[in-house]
C-alpha positions in Angstrom: 123.6 99.4 123.2 123.3 100.2 119.4 124.9 97.7 116.3 128.0 99.4 114.6 126.8 98.5 111.4 123.1 98.4 110.1 121.6 95.9 107.5 118.4 97.0 105.8 115.9 95.6 104.4 115.0 97.5 101.1 111.6 97.0 99.1 111.7 97.6 95.5 109.8 96.8 92.4 110.1 97.3 88.6 108.1 98.0 85.8 109.9 95.5 83.6 108.1 92.6 82.3 111.1 90.4 83.0 112.4 91.2 86.1 115.4 89.1 85.5 116.3 91.5 82.4 119.8 93.2 83.0 118.2 96.4 81.8 115.2 96.2 84.4 115.2 99.3 86.4 114.3 98.6 89.8 112.8 101.5 91.8 112.9 101.7 95.7 109.2 102.0 97.9 110.8 104.9 100.5 109.7 104.6 104.0 109.3 107.9 106.3 111.8 107.7 108.8 114.0 104.6 107.6 117.1 105.2 106.4 117.4 105.2 102.7 118.4 108.2 100.3 121.7 109.6 101.5 121.0 112.9 100.4 117.5 113.5 102.7 117.9 115.2 106.1 117.3 112.3 108.8 113.7 112.1 110.3 113.6 113.3 114.0 110.5 112.6 115.8 111.4 112.1 119.3 110.4 110.2 121.5 108.5 107.9 119.2 109.1 106.2 115.8 106.9 105.4 112.8 105.9 101.7 113.6 106.6 100.6 110.2 110.0 101.9 109.8 110.7 100.7 113.6 109.8 96.8 112.5 111.9 97.1 109.3 114.8 97.9 111.3 114.4 94.5 113.5 113.3 92.2 110.5 116.8 93.3 108.9 118.0 91.1 111.8 115.8 88.1 110.9 114.9 86.1 108.0 111.3 86.3 106.1 110.1 83.7 107.6 110.4 85.0 111.0 108.8 88.1 109.7 105.9 87.0 107.5 104.4 90.3 107.8 106.7 91.8 104.8 105.1 89.2 102.6 101.8 90.5 103.6 103.2 94.2 103.1 105.0 93.1 99.7 101.7 92.1 98.6 99.8 95.1 99.7 102.3 97.5 97.5 102.0 95.1 94.6 98.3 95.8 94.5 98.6 99.3 95.1 96.3 99.7 97.8 96.2 103.1 99.5 96.3 102.3 103.5 99.2 100.8 103.2 100.7 103.3 100.4 99.9 106.0 103.2 102.5 104.5 105.5 105.7 105.3 103.2 107.0 108.4 102.1 107.3 107.6 97.9 105.7 105.3 95.7 107.5 105.2 92.8 104.9 103.8 90.8 102.0 106.5 91.4 100.2 107.2 88.3 101.6 104.5 86.6 100.8 100.7 86.7 101.7 98.9 89.9 105.1 96.8 89.8 
């Protein structure tokens, strides 16, 4: 069975020097098949799943302490690690300074 509601983990970054500034613009890192932009066509890759996208679904059911890999993922995104960014659909900071 599946749940009727789906909680999502969303990873975002900002170029603002003060992330607490109410005018700071936060930009989302889009995954290849994880639900995100409602205007994007759903991804169908049956019978397999993109592993990172699948893990993000289950991470939403728990805390980050139970999923320490999310902290490492965020660090790699902040460092603009190419191998990690290749796992994502979009990098909102491509060609710019990292968040």
